[in-house]
Steps between C-alpha positions, in 0.01 A plus 500: 500500500530424125411726192344330208462671160369397170392668182160401352661474152728220634214282619306246290132542470332174597154389443302480822153396586353853431731661261866530491758567787845623529645385835724788645580345832399174675632420839663152543244243599222756486617628845475869434389773263444459135467760218371449154351678203175364383369549150118447502268502195136492430486131596604570856229418747633425846215421749471642849771378722750588773856421603649448847760777416481870406500586131551822296438571131617799311334544159781565242294499170133480409249430766380228725171448679468373847160447653332729239746786555727608210858580577695672225879536462661677798258339747634315803292237668584350844317186628546403857544123568184295538283776306281343241519698169402467143388400247806641329479566140677703219249526205726746320833338617717620776854461634554509881793477731406254781677481834406232755630418842447125433660289773587783741417425853436135445 
């Protein structure tokens, strides 16, 4: 078993489709878990969708809205695989830690 560690300050913030992302861990070939910090702003508007893997968000700063519910800093949201959720927005801006089990069990 391996240990992976990274400091957010050492990771480049990259423009993504719905804000900015700092990729903290990506498994080779998308075969395992991934972890990132997402920076969402007022233009974030992710429609209802689902994923074939479990997903977890921890709100670090600001607030995000998922399906009409507001989650403030300190909130942890767990979404089971194949569960539709959204729309996802961040009208006042938000920063979340996202963990996904992408590729596990394939």
